[in-house]
C-alpha positions as CSV (number, residue, x, y, z in Angstrom):
1,X,29.8,-8.1,131.8
2,X,31.3,-11.2,131.2
3,X,30.4,-14.0,134.0
4,X,32.3,-14.9,136.5
5,X,34.0,-18.6,136.0
6,X,35.0,-20.0,140.1
7,X,38.3,-21.5,139.9
8,X,36.7,-24.6,141.5
9,X,34.9,-25.1,138.6
10,X,37.9,-24.5,136.5
11,X,39.6,-27.0,137.6
12,X,36.6,-29.4,137.6
13,X,36.6,-28.6,133.8
14,X,40.8,-29.4,133.0
15,X,40.5,-32.2,135.1
16,X,37.6,-33.7,132.8
17,X,39.2,-32.6,130.1
18,X,42.2,-34.7,131.2
19,X,39.7,-37.5,132.0
20,X,38.8,-37.3,128.7
21,X,42.0,-37.8,126.8
22,X,43.4,-40.5,129.0
23,X,40.1,-42.3,127.8
24,X,40.8,-41.8,123.9
25,X,44.0,-43.2,125.0
26,X,43.0,-46.7,125.8
27,X,39.0,-46.9,124.0
28,X,40.7,-46.0,120.6
29,X,43.1,-49.2,120.9
30,X,39.8,-51.1,122.8
31,X,37.8,-50.9,119.3
32,X,40.3,-51.7,117.0
33,X,40.7,-55.0,118.8
34,X,37.1,-55.5,118.8
35,X,36.8,-54.8,115.3
36,X,39.9,-57.2,114.5
37,X,38.2,-60.1,116.6
38,X,34.7,-59.4,115.2
39,X,35.9,-60.1,111.9
40,X,38.4,-63.1,112.6
41,X,35.0,-64.7,114.7
42,X,32.9,-63.6,111.4
43,X,35.6,-65.4,109.5
44,X,35.5,-68.3,111.8
45,X,32.0,-69.4,111.5
46,X,30.6,-67.3,114.6
47,X,27.6,-65.5,114.0
48,X,26.5,-62.0,115.0
49,X,25.3,-62.7,118.3
50,X,28.2,-65.1,119.3
51,X,31.1,-63.1,118.4
52,X,29.6,-59.8,120.5
53,X,28.8,-62.5,123.5
54,X,32.5,-64.0,123.2
55,X,33.9,-60.3,123.1
56,X,31.4,-59.3,126.3
57,X,31.5,-62.1,128.4
58,X,35.2,-63.6,128.7
59,X,37.4,-60.5,127.0
60,X,40.1,-62.3,127.5
61,X,42.5,-60.9,124.7
62,X,44.3,-63.6,122.4
63,X,42.6,-66.2,124.1
64,X,39.1,-65.0,121.9
65,X,40.7,-65.4,118.9
66,X,41.5,-69.6,119.3
67,X,38.2,-70.1,120.7
68,X,36.0,-68.9,117.9
69,X,38.6,-70.8,115.9
70,X,37.5,-74.3,117.9
71,X,34.2,-72.5,118.8
72,X,33.8,-72.3,114.3
73,X,35.4,-75.6,113.2
């Protein structure tokens, strides 16, 4: 006999799958941006800790690239 699954639980699982798919849609570009920024910051002379702090504290997009260039001089 197969285990019974309630309709509410099936709806919860479908909602969780949809949430995971939507989260992956934003997580992938954020991860790519982080890698590109990390490489640019290291190339500008920032340490790994400085690059991570700059990425964690003022997550500011293109301003991070400009600031890392100024800080690296």
